[in-house]
Structures are given as structure tokens and as C-alpha cells.
N, C-alpha and C positions, 0 to 999 in steps of 0.2 A: 188115837186120842186127838179130838179137836184142839188146834193151837191157838191160843189167846190172842187178841189183837195185840201188837206189841205197843200200840199208841193208847191201850185203854186208860191205863191209869193217869196219862197225859190229858185227857180229854175228861175224864170224871169231874164231876162237882166237889167231891169230898175232898176235905182237908189233906193235904199231903201226908199225914201223920195216922189216917185212918183209911187201912185195906189198902195200902201201897201194894202192889204185886208186882212180884220179882218179873221181868220180862222173859218170855218164851222165844227163843232166836233159832230153834232148831231146826237145821238144813236137810231136806232129804237130795241124798246124791251128789257127789261130788260138784258135778259139773252145774247143780240147778242154779240160777240167779235169785238173789232173795226178792228183787222186785222184779215185775216184768218190763215196766216201761217207763220212760221220763215222766210221762203224763200223771201214772199212779203216783211217782214220788211228788210230783208237785200238787196233787189233791192231798196227800197226807201232810204235806207241810202247811196246806193252807187249812185244813182240819184242828191244826193245833191251834189255831188262832179263831174258828169260827165260832160265832157265838159269846165271845169271851168280851169282857169290857175292855176297852181300850183307853188308856191313861196316858198322860204326859209326863215324862220324867225330864230332870234335870240330867245332860249327858255326863257332868261331872260326878254324878253319883254310880255312874254304870263303869264297871271294869270288864276285860276282855275275858273270854272263855279261857277257863283253865288248861286247854289245849288249842292250841294255834292251828289252822288248816290252810292259810295263805304264807306264802313266802315272804311276798312282795307286792303293794297293790300297782297297777298300771296308772301312770299319773294322769294320762290323756283319760280313760275310762273314770278314774275318780272325778277328776274336774267336771265330765260330765254330767255326773250323778248329784256332783255339789248345785250345779246349774239349775237341773232340773226340778232338784227341790227347792232352789230359789226363787223360780218362776211359778211352778203349780203346787208346791207343799209336796209334803210324804205321802205319796199314794197307798203305802202298805204298811203297817206297824210291825215292828221287831218283836222278838220274844224274848224275856229275859226273865229271869229267876231272883228271889233274894240272894244274897249273896252269902253262901253256907258258912262262912266265917265273921263277917263284919255286920252289925246290925245297921241298919238304914241304909245300906249298899245294897245293888244289884249285880248280876252277871250274865253278861250276853250268850243266849244261846245261838241264835242267829240274828243277823242284821248288823255286822261289826261295821260295815261301812257307811250304813244310813247315821249309825251315833257317831261316826268320824263326819261325816257332812255335817249332821247339827253343832257339831261342837264349833267347827269351821265358820259356820253360817250363826253363831251365838242364839239358837234357838232351841225350844225343847224336843224332844221325841218321843213321837207316837210309840207307844209300846204295850203288850200284852204281859202281866206276869203272872207265873206259873210257876207252884213249889213244886220241883221234881228234883230226882236226884241223879247222881254224877253220869250212869250208866245210862238213864233216859235223855240225859243232856246230851253226849257224845251222838246218841242216835239221831236224835232229831236233828243237830248241827249238820252230823254227816250227808244225813237225807235231803235236808233242805238243800243244802251246796249241791250234791249231785245233781238235784232237779233244776237249780236255778244257776248256780255260780259258773263260770269260764274257768274252773281249777283244772290246772295242766297234771298231766298223770304224775310228775315229780312230785307235785303237790298233795295228790292226793295219796302219795305211796309215803311221803315223811308222816302225814299225817295217819296213816295206817300205823306205822312203825310205833310213833306215839302211843296211839289207842293201845297196841298189842303189849307195851310195855306196861299198861296200867293193870294186865291181866285180870280183867272181869270173870274170863272164864279159861278152862284150858283149851280149848279147842277155835278160840278167836271167833266162836258164833256173835259176839256182839260187834267186833270190828266188821265183819260179813255184813251185817243188818245195816251198820252206820256208814258204808260206801255201796252199797247193795252191787256187789261182786260176788263172783261164784269163788270156790277156794282154790282153783288155779291160777286166777287172776290175781288172788291175794296173794299167793304163794310168790309171786314176780314183784308184787309190792312191794313186801318185805324184804325180798332179799336185795332188790334196790335201794331201800332205806338205809340198808345195813351197809351200805358203801363205806369206806371210809371216810370221815368228817371233812379232813382237806378237799379231798375229790368232790364231794357233795357243796360244801362251802365253795369252791371255784367254780362249778357247773349248775347249782340249782336255778341262777338265773335263766337259764334256757329253758324257758317254758314251754316251747312250742315244738321240744323233742317231744317224740311219741314213746309208748311202750316199749316198742320193740327195741329201738334204737337203745334206749337204758338199759334193757336186758343185754343186749349185745356189748355193751360197756362192762355190766356186771361181770358176764363170761369172761371177755378179755382179761379182767383184773384179778381173775381166781388165779392165774399164775402168779407166783410171787415174782418173778422176775420183769414181769410185765406190770405188775403193782409197782414195783421201784421206780422204773422206767416212768410210770405215770408221776408219782410223787416229784421227781425231778422236773418234769415239763410243766406241772400246774404252777410251777415257781418263776416261771420265764415271763418275764414283763410283757413280752410281745405278745404271749398267749393271752395274758390278761388284758392286753388293751381291745382284743377283738370284741366283737359283738357276742353275747353269751351263745346264741346257736351257731355261731361260727366258729367260738371256741370250743363247743362241743364236738363241732365235725372235725376240726384241727386237732386235738387229742386222738380220737378214736383213729383218725390216719396216721396220727403219727405211732401210734400203739400198734397200729396193723403192719406198719411198713417191715418189709424184711431187712431194707439196708438201713443205717443209721442216717436217718431225717435229718435234714435241717431245720433249724427251729422257724415255728411259724412265722410268717409277714404281717407285721401287723397292719390291718386294714379298717381301722375304727369305723363304725357306722356313721352314716352323716343325715341331717334331717334341714327338710327346706321347707319356709312356711312364709307366703307372702304378706305382707302389710296388714291386709285385713284379717289375716287368720281364717280364711273361711274353707282353706284345704292345710293338710300337713302331710307331707312327703319325707318318709324314710327310705334312705338307698344304702343298700348293702352291697358289697362288691366282694367276693372270695378269689378272685383271679380267674373263676370259670364261669361264673353267673353274676349277673348286675341285674339286681332286683330293686323296683322303685316300688312302694307299699302305700297306698294313698287312705287318708282318714278324714273325718270332720266332715262339714256340712257339703261340700261341692265335690266330695269325693268321687262320687259313683259319675257326676257331671264331667268333670275333668278327666277323670278316667276314659269315659266313652270319647270324649274330645280328641284325648292322645291316640286310641285306638282307630279312628276314623282319619286320622290324619298322618297316619303312620308313614305312607308312601311318599308324601310332600318331606316328610321329616327324615328320611332315610335319603331321598334324593339330595335334599339340603347338607346332609352329612357327609355324603360321597363327593359333593360339590366342593365344599370347604377342604375335605381332604386332599383332592386333586390338587385345589390352590395351593394347600402348604407343600405339596410334594415337589410341586412346580417352582417354588420359592428358591 
């Protein structure tokens, strides 16, 4: 039997209470992905807005989605979005639905950061208003974010856990459709999302950590003794003072250590920004690696300059080191 288009009722011109059809998210095969490519996801997200009337709404009338997908916003990325909207306006509209419980208000389906930016700039937000149900809401939100947002594995895993608890169906088909993943990947997501809340609370900021390392941690914590060890170490102030990614690595190393490990040494991340703010340098040092991450307008040019002058910089370093040793 042919499958119904999961977005058919979202793009239908009929009112929401006329002919709203339950979505069919059946999946063939345990390893088959719901969506074949990021491009297809982006196209489906675009179709939700295609041909619709764009209106301007006061962001004060718009509430967040009932399921949050981001753990926290990157301050620099959000600042760049605000500046872009200030300079050239809002390029693409957001999608909202009439609030299911409060008359005269709306709920974001996707476009949370554009709403925040509009609030900060004190201007209206361009939006398409669609009357859709909760399940269609989460599918659209998840697929749009999978296509466009730089959500980390842990953010997707926590989002998957929240959707699974809503129990739209017995086989998590709605969650699979929303995240566009196969059953094996979803299983790992849900197992990571089920980590004890104190552990997730201490580590969820480590957004650059990928699936395999999070799953490795999950397997480590299956042993009661290791879990107790984790509860102890995540309360250590030295660990919490570390940059989130270093914090994650320090915890895993501590849990895998066969001997009684010393408490991780605090080496907080540093940041350097020149007076004109044309470049920003994040500095991380875990005792084994020293990493410089460049961002902002001059990041590429400054990085290429450093690369081109490494020989001279290293010679200068050796010369100064030799002079200090000779004192």
C-alpha cells in the first residue's frame, strides 16, 4: 500500500478541523533511514512555507515549542544572527501555530532563534501561521532542525528522549520521522538520553562530543560501581571548572582508569579578542593538546597568516626559550 505524504495535512489548504489525516510513519527495515538526504529534509521544510501568506507578528505573542530541542544557544552565533537581521532584515519566515490553549497567542514550530532576535531588536517577526496538531508539530520541528540547525548529538538525543516520552506511537515511528534517523541510531540516542540527570546536567554543554563517545560513556555507566564513581567526580569543583569538552574527556578518562586517579586539574578555557573585535580566539589546553580556534570576520585570514609564519614563530619561540634558560 502506498504511504501517505507525512506533510500532506501541513500543506493542505483546508482548515485544521477538516479532513486532518493521521500521519503514516511506517518504516521498512530496521536500518532504513526515514529521509535519504539533508537536501530532501531542507526541501520538505521549505514546502511547509511554500505558497503561504507571510504575516508580521509581535514576538511578545509567541511562545516556545512545547518540546525544546536546543540545550543552549551559542552566544557568538546568535550575535551574528542578530547583526544579520539588523543589517538586511529577516530572510526567511518562521513557522508558528495558533497556541493550542491560549487564544490570541502562537507557538513556534521552527524559528526559535529568529523570534529571540526579533525580540532583541524590538521588531516584528515574519511568520507563516499553520493550524497543526502536536505530532505534526514535532515532526516538522525535528526535520527542519535536522536540515538546517547545527544541533549536536546530545541535543538530538535529549530531544528524542522527550519525544519518546510523549508516546505518540508504540514503535517510536514519530520520533524516527522527526529526527530522520534509523532505528539503530535512535536506540543509541534514547540510551544516552536516559543517562542519570546529574550526569547529563554536568556534561550536556559538551556539544562537540559525538555519538560514539557519548555511547562509550553510557556503556561505562552501566556498571553500578562506575556510576557511583561518576556521581562522585562530577561534584568535584576542579572538573566543573574545565571547558565542557575537556570535562567530558576528563570524566571518561577517570572512569576508565584502573588505578585511583587524581582529580582532574582545572585548566579553564581562555579567549582572546583584539580591540576591533575582528577575530576571536578560543584557547584550550588539556595538558596534552593546545588548541587555538579562530572565529569571526578575520578568522580565515589570521589563521592563514599564522600558518604561513609558523617557521618564524617557532624560531622566535626557541630563541626566547634559550635566552630564558641562559639567565
